[in-house]
C-alpha positions in Angstrom: 34.1 -68.9 -31.3 33.0 -66.1 -33.7 32.5 -62.6 -32.5 29.7 -60.8 -34.4 30.1 -57.0 -34.6 27.8 -56.3 -37.6 24.8 -54.1 -37.3 21.8 -56.2 -36.1 18.3 -55.1 -36.5 16.0 -55.3 -33.5 12.8 -53.9 -31.9 13.3 -52.0 -28.6 11.0 -50.4 -26.0 11.1 -46.6 -26.4 8.8 -46.0 -23.4 5.6 -47.4 -21.9 3.6 -49.3 -24.6 5.9 -47.9 -27.3 8.2 -50.0 -29.5 10.6 -48.7 -32.1 12.8 -50.2 -34.7 16.5 -50.2 -33.7 19.8 -51.5 -34.7 22.6 -52.5 -32.4 26.3 -53.5 -32.6 26.0 -55.4 -29.4 28.4 -58.3 -29.6 26.5 -61.6 -29.9 28.9 -64.2 -28.5 27.3 -67.4 -27.2 29.0 -69.1 -24.3 30.0 -72.8 -24.2 26.5 -73.8 -23.1 24.6 -71.4 -25.4 23.6 -71.0 -29.0 23.3 -68.1 -31.3 20.0 -68.1 -33.2 18.7 -66.2 -36.2 15.1 -65.2 -35.5 12.4 -66.3 -37.9 9.2 -66.1 -35.9 8.2 -64.9 -32.5 5.0 -65.3 -30.4 3.5 -62.7 -28.0 2.8 -64.2 -24.6 0.6 -62.7 -21.8 3.6 -62.6 -19.6 5.1 -60.1 -22.0 2.4 -57.5 -21.2 4.0 -55.9 -18.1 7.3 -55.3 -20.0 5.4 -53.8 -22.9 3.1 -51.6 -20.8 5.8 -50.5 -18.4 8.4 -50.1 -21.2 11.1 -52.0 -19.2 11.9 -55.2 -17.4 11.7 -55.9 -13.7 15.2 -54.4 -13.2 14.3 -51.2 -15.0 16.2 -52.2 -18.2 14.9 -52.4 -21.8 17.4 -54.5 -23.8 17.1 -54.7 -27.5 14.5 -57.4 -28.4 12.6 -57.2 -25.1 9.9 -58.3 -24.3 9.8 -61.6 -26.3 10.6 -65.1 -25.3 8.7 -67.4 -27.7 11.0 -67.8 -30.7 11.7 -70.1 -33.6 14.9 -69.8 -35.6 18.0 -71.4 -37.0 21.1 -72.0 -35.0 24.1 -70.1 -36.4 26.6 -71.0 -33.7 26.9 -73.4 -30.8 30.5 -73.5 -29.4 29.9 -76.5 -27.1 27.3 -78.3 -29.3 28.4 -78.0 -33.0 25.7 -80.6 -33.9 23.1 -77.9 -33.3 24.4 -75.6 -36.0 21.9 -75.3 -38.9 19.0 -76.8 -36.9 15.5 -75.4 -36.8 14.8 -74.8 -33.2 12.6 -73.4 -30.6 14.9 -71.3 -28.4 14.1 -69.2 -25.3 16.3 -66.1 -25.5 18.4 -64.7 -22.7 16.7 -61.9 -20.8 13.4 -62.4 -22.8 15.1 -60.3 -25.6 14.2 -62.3 -28.7 12.8 -59.7 -31.0 16.2 -59.1 -32.7 17.9 -60.6 -35.8 20.1 -62.7 -33.7 20.0 -63.7 -30.0 21.6 -66.0 -27.6 19.9 -68.8 -25.7 20.9 -71.5 -23.3 21.3 -75.0 -24.8 19.0 -76.3 -22.0 16.3 -74.0 -23.4 16.8 -74.9 -27.1 14.9 -77.7 -28.7 15.3 -79.1 -32.2 11.9 -79.4 -33.9 11.2 -82.9 -35.2 8.0 -82.6 -37.1 7.4 -80.8 -40.4 4.8 -78.4 -39.0 4.4 -74.9 -40.2 6.4 -72.4 -38.1 3.1 -70.7 -37.2 1.9 -74.0 -35.6 5.2 -75.3 -34.3 5.8 -72.2 -32.2 2.8 -73.1 -30.1 4.9 -75.9 -28.6 6.6 -73.5 -26.2 3.5 -72.2 -24.4 1.8 -75.6 -24.7 4.8 -77.2 -22.9 4.0 -75.0 -19.9 0.3 -75.9 -20.0 1.0 -79.7 -20.2 3.5 -79.5 -17.3 0.9 -77.6 -15.2 -2.0 -80.0 -15.9 0.2 -83.0 -15.3 0.6 -81.8 -11.7 -3.2 -82.0 -11.2 -3.2 -85.8 -11.4 -6.4 -87.6 -12.5 -8.9 -84.9 -13.5 -11.4 -87.1 -15.3 -15.0 -86.1 -14.5 -13.8 -83.1 -12.4 -15.5 -79.7 -12.8 -13.1 -77.0 -13.9 -13.0 -73.3 -14.6 -10.3 -71.4 -16.4 -10.0 -67.7 -15.5 -8.7 -65.7 -18.4 -9.4 -66.7 -22.0 -6.4 -65.3 -23.8 -4.3 -67.8 -25.9 -3.0 -69.6 -22.8 -6.4 -69.9 -21.2 -7.8 -71.2 -24.5 -5.0 -73.8 -24.6 -5.9 -74.8 -21.0 -9.4 -75.4 -22.2 -8.4 -77.5 -25.1 -6.1 -79.7 -23.0 -8.4 -80.0 -20.0 -11.1 -81.2 -22.4 -8.7 -83.7 -24.0 -7.8 -84.9 -20.5 -11.5 -85.7 -19.7 -12.8 -83.1 -17.3 -16.5 -83.5 -16.6 -17.5 -79.9 -17.0 -15.6 -76.8 -18.1 -16.4 -73.1 -17.8 -14.3 -70.3 -19.2 -14.3 -66.9 -17.6 -13.0 -63.6 -18.9 -13.8 -59.9 -18.1 -14.0 -59.4 -21.9 -16.4 -61.2 -24.3 -14.3 -64.1 -25.7 -17.2 -66.0 -27.2 -15.7 -65.8 -30.7 -12.2 -66.8 -29.8 -10.6 -70.0 -31.2 -11.5 -73.1 -29.3 -14.0 -71.3 -27.1 -16.1 -74.4 -28.1 -13.9 -76.5 -25.8 -15.8 -75.0 -22.9 -19.4 -75.9 -22.0 -19.8 -72.1 -21.8 -17.8 -68.9 -21.7 -18.9 -66.1 -19.5 -18.0 -62.6 -18.3 -19.7 -63.3 -15.0 -19.8 -66.3 -12.7 -22.7 -67.0 -10.4 -22.0 -66.1 -6.8 -22.7 -69.7 -5.6 -20.7 -71.4 -8.4 -17.8 -73.6 -7.3 -15.4 -75.9 -9.2 -13.1 -78.8 -8.3 -10.3 -77.1 -10.3 -9.8 -73.3 -10.9 -7.0 -72.2 -13.1 -5.6 -68.6 -12.9 -4.5 -68.2 -16.5 -4.1 -64.4 -16.2 -1.7 -63.5 -13.4 -0.7 -59.9 -12.6 -3.8 -59.5 -10.4 -4.0 -60.1 -6.6 -7.8 -59.8 -6.6 -8.1 -62.6 -9.2 -6.2 -65.0 -7.0 -8.7 -64.4 -4.2 -11.5 -64.7 -6.7 -10.1 -68.1 -7.7 -10.1 -69.2 -4.1 -13.7 -68.1 -3.7 -14.7 -70.2 -6.8 -12.8 -73.4 -5.7 -15.0 -76.0 -4.0 -14.1 -77.5 -0.6 -11.1 -79.7 -0.9 -10.5 -78.5 -4.5 -7.4 -77.3 -6.2 -6.4 -73.8 -7.4 -3.8 -73.8 -10.2 -1.7 -70.7 -10.0 -0.3 -70.3 -13.5 -0.5 -66.6 -14.4 2.7 -64.7 -13.6 2.5 -62.4 -10.6 3.8 -58.8 -10.7 4.1 -58.4 -6.9 6.4 -60.3 -4.6 3.8 -60.5 -1.8 0.1 -61.1 -2.3 -2.7 -60.2 0.1 -4.2 -63.8 0.2 -7.6 -64.6 1.7 -5.9 -67.2 3.8 -8.9 -67.9 6.1 -11.0 -68.9 3.1 -8.2 -71.0 1.7 -7.7 -72.7 5.0 -11.4 -73.3 5.9 -12.1 -74.8 2.5 -9.1 -77.2 2.8 -7.8 -76.1 -0.6 -4.7 -77.1 -2.4 -2.7 -74.5 -4.4 -0.4 -75.7 -7.1 2.0 -73.1 -8.8 3.6 -74.0 -12.0 5.7 -71.8 -14.3 8.8 -73.0 -16.3 8.8 -76.7 -16.9 11.8 -79.0 -17.7 12.0 -77.8 -21.3 13.9 -80.9 -22.5 11.0 -83.0 -21.2 8.0 -81.0 -22.1 8.9 -79.3 -25.4 9.1 -82.8 -27.1 5.8 -83.7 -25.5 4.2 -80.5 -26.7 5.4 -80.8 -30.2 4.1 -84.4 -30.3 0.7 -83.2 -28.9 0.5 -80.6 -31.7 1.4 -83.1 -34.3 -1.4 -85.3 -33.1 -3.8 -82.3 -32.9 -2.7 -80.0 -35.8 -6.0 -78.1 -35.5 -4.3 -76.3 -32.6 -2.7 -74.1 -35.3 -6.1 -72.4 -35.6 -5.3 -70.7 -32.3 -3.2 -68.2 -34.3 -5.3 -65.4 -35.6 -2.8 -62.7 -36.4 0.7 -62.7 -38.0 2.4 -59.3 -38.3 5.8 -58.6 -39.9 8.4 -57.3 -37.5 8.1 -53.9 -39.1 4.6 -53.8 -37.5 5.7 -55.0 -34.1 3.9 -52.0 -32.4 0.6 -53.0 -34.0 1.2 -56.6 -33.0 1.6 -55.8 -29.3 -1.4 -53.4 -29.4 -3.5 -56.1 -31.0 -2.5 -58.6 -28.3 -2.8 -56.3 -25.3 -4.7 -53.0 -25.9 -7.5 -53.8 -28.3 -10.7 -55.7 -27.4 -11.5 -58.4 -29.9 -13.8 -61.3 -29.0 -12.2 -63.4 -31.8 -8.6 -62.7 -31.1 -6.3 -65.7 -30.6 -2.5 -65.9 -30.7 -0.6 -63.0 -32.2 2.7 -63.8 -33.9 5.5 -61.6 -35.4 7.4 -62.8 -38.5 11.0 -61.7 -39.1 10.4 -62.1 -42.8 11.5 -58.6 -43.7 14.8 -59.2 -41.9 15.7 -62.2 -44.0 
């Protein structure tokens, strides 16, 4: 095992919605079931928003590299798995602290990329894996009516896959105008307002962080329908409209992290068969512009915005 004590560049929260360049001499020592990875490309996920806006994680900490968990890089060290060294991988960093030159990740959350896809396309396998796992839990959805709440990159992915899986009708809802976003054409229509009497067999909460939106999803799910809770909650306890949920005989399915060793290969295979998914990426910033990348993803309204990525090119 090699102990690294050199200066490592990173990006670190300096306060609410404020990132700064940093360097650290934190020892990067992977355990027996871990890998040490050199970062090459990172993706910004909607679940990163609370950490960015609050300037810290749920425990009140702001480790170097936080908040970033969608990462592609090259394995530099793998004490228990030397065959991984030198491999191009998707790796989910410990503590969601991936925006640093080198980070550690569990082997169970590390996947060797098999297809020769551009990094800016291949990185989509990580969020897509979560979408595929969630939709698999819905069963046969052919001809069902569906509505996706939230048309950020993950909601747009849901629309793409739900359409591929054969839903009968598909509506996309967002409080902001998203009519120009990539793959908005997957939906029969996108809207900033849903009719009061509208109801759907399947309603996907692709936003999270909002108790009112969960109850809105319940109100828009038809009798005996299914609400898919996908967006990450901020609060431990939600004020759920249980009576409406009960009287409508609804099912609620929650899905978050899948079995990565099952779903990352499926996601990469799906992308290889649908390479146009790479068009979901609309912005690629260098790591020196990480602040602008996060502001673009979370603070600026843009009907055409898709996935925002951060390249570690200037660190190479």
